[in-house]
N, C-alpha and C positions, 0 to 999 in steps of 0.2 A: 660390366658397369663400375665394379669397384676399382678396377685398374684405370679406367678413364677418369674416375673422380680423384684418384690419387695423383695422377698425372696433372689434372687441372690444379689441384691444391698446390702441388709442387711448383708449378709454373707461376701460379699467382704469388706464392711466397717469394720466389726468386725475383719476380718484378717489383714487389714491394721493397725488397732490399735494394734494388737498383735505384728506386725512386729516393731511398735515403741516402745513396752514396753521392758525395759531392762530385760534380764534373763541370767543366767549363762549357758554356752554352753560347751560341752564336745566333745572329739575326740575318736572314737573307736580304741584304740591301736595306731598303726602307719598308719592307713588307712585314707582316706579322708572323711570318714563317720562322720558327725557331728550331734549332737542332744542335745536337752535341757532336763532338768530333767522331765518336764511335758511330753515331747514327749516319753521319755524312759518309764514313768510310764503308759502312755496310751497303749503302745505296750505290755509291760510285764503284764499289767492287763488284756488285751485281751487274752493273752496266758494262764494266770492262769484261767480266767473264762472258756475258751474253754475246758481246761484240766479238771476242776472241773465238767463240764457238760458232760464230756465223748464224745466230738465231734469226728466224724469220722476223718481220717487223712486229707482229703482235706478240710473239714470244719474247722479244727483246723488251717490250714494255711490261709485260707480265713479270719478267725477271726483275726489272728495276722496281716494280710495285712490291714485290716479295722482300727485296733488299731494303726498301723503305720501311716496311712494316716490322721486319725482323730487327732493323736497327732501331726502330722507335721502342720496340719491346725490351731489347737488351741494354740499350744506352739512352733512356728517357731523360727529358729535362727534369732534374731532381726537385724535390719538394723544397729544398733550401734555396733554389735560385730565385732571384727577384723577378725573373721572367715567368715562373711558375705561378699557376693559379693558387697554389698552397702557400707560396712565399710571401714574405713581407716586401712591401714596395719601397720602404725607406732603408737607407744604409748609411749608418753613422760611421765616421772615421774612427779606427781603433788605434789607441796608443800601444807601445810596446808592453806596458803593464796589463792593459786589457787582453792583448793576445796571450799573455802568459796564463791567463784564467780561462782560456778556451781550449777545447780539445783539437787535435790535428784535424779532424773532419770539419769542425767549425772554422778553423783558421783557413782551410782550403776553400770552403764555401764563401767565406768573406772575400778571399782573394778573387775567386771567380766572379762573384757579383760585382766587385769594383771594376774588374777588367770588362764586364759586360756594360756597365753604365758609363765608364770613362775609358775610352779607346786608347791604347797606348800606355796606359799606366802598368808599371812593372812591379813584380814581387819585391824587388829591392826598395822601391819607393814605399811600397805599403808596409814593409818590415815583416812580411809573412815567412819568408824564407829563413830569416834570422831567428824568428819565433819557433819555427819547426826545428831549426837546428839546436836551439836551447833545450827544447822539449826532448829531442832525440838523445842529447848528450846527457840529460839528467836521467833519462830512462837507462841508459847504459851504466852510468855511475851508481845509481841506487839498486839496480838489479844485481850488479856484481856485489855491492857492499852488503846487501840483504840476503843475497842467495835466492832471489825471486826470479820467476820467469819474466824475461823482458816483454814477451808477447802479452802478458797480462796487464802491463802498464803502458804499452805502446799507444793506446787509444785514449789515455787519460791526459789531462791538461798538465802543464808544467807545475802549477800550484799544487795539484793533487799528488803528482809524483814526489815533489819535495815533502809534502805532508806525510806520504807513505814512508819516505826515507827517515823522517824524524821519529815516526812511530816505531819503525823497526829498530832504530837505535835505542829507544827507550825499552822496547820488548827485549833486546839482548841484555840490557842492565838487569832487568827483572829476572830473566833466566839465569844469569850468573849469580844473583842474589839467592834465588831459590835453590840452585844446585849446590851452594855451600852447605845447605842443611842436609843434603844427601851425601856429599862427598867428604865433608870435614869431620872426622871422628870426635872432636871435642865438641862441635855444635850438636852432632848427633846425641851425644851424652848429655849435654846441658839442656837441649830442647827436643826431646823425643817426639813431642806432640806434632812437630812440624812435618814428620813423615808418617804420621798415624792417620790413615785415610778414613778410620772408623769415627774420627771426630768431625762434627758438622762444619767447623770453620776450615779445617784442613781439606775436607772433601770438596767444599764449595771452591776453594783455591785450586784445587787440582782440576776441577771441571773447567774453570775459568781459564787455566793455563792451557788446557787442551783446546778450547774454543779459540784462544788467541793464535795458537799455532795453525789451526785450520784456516783462520781468516787471513793469515799471512800469505797463504797461497791462492787466494781468490782475486787479489788485485784490486779490492774495493777499499780505498783509503778510508772512508767514513766508517764502514763497518769494522774494519781493522782496528781503528783508533778506539772505537767503543769497547771492543774486546780486550784490547790491552789496558783501557782504563779499568775495565772490570777486573782483570788480572791483578793490577796494582792495588786495587781496593781490598780484594779478598786476601791477597798475600799480606797486606798490612794488618787485616783483621786476624788472620791465622797467627802472625807473630805476636800480636797483642794477646791473644788467647793463650799462647804458649808461654807468655812471659818474657818474650825477648825484649831487652831493655832499649 
């Protein structure tokens, strides 16, 4: 029973993820029948396999039914689709600036919805491919400059990626400023309190610095910015307490 429950929970979790994954949806003629490309491929694939294996008539239709329901499970109409009972029925046109504040998944969902509503519209006309290109290039540039895992930023909007990059630049400046007190003999002599972890202000700064370093690896721009802000504030407080002019 435990194994069955675990399998059920695993399959349910997988299906939930599939419902949240944007994919293009099609309508069968003027009917209300909706399907994704993967759903159609599973159904057609089952029919082709059954035909190639020379199934009997009833087995042929059973194979098609299995392919249909397997495809529906693995490649469902996503929640983000205007065709879904979960999705919004309205779709506003997005400007390039709007797209830059959307995640890649949101951009894809917008593109697929526009293509569902307006037949023949292209990604070029919608500006979605260019937006995804800008986001991808920003991820590459920022991850290389900041030494971050590009996979952590790949699902963020262009605006968030750029914000992360600005925060990383500021973080690097703070790190260099702090390391001067560790590496410069003159500063060590003039301001010994800056490296004395027994002092409350220095201890708070060291903790904030550690937190900022951890947040840099999470790929969450908002939390990272807050952590770097805290590092900046505590570093300034430690310098003031140490008598740094």
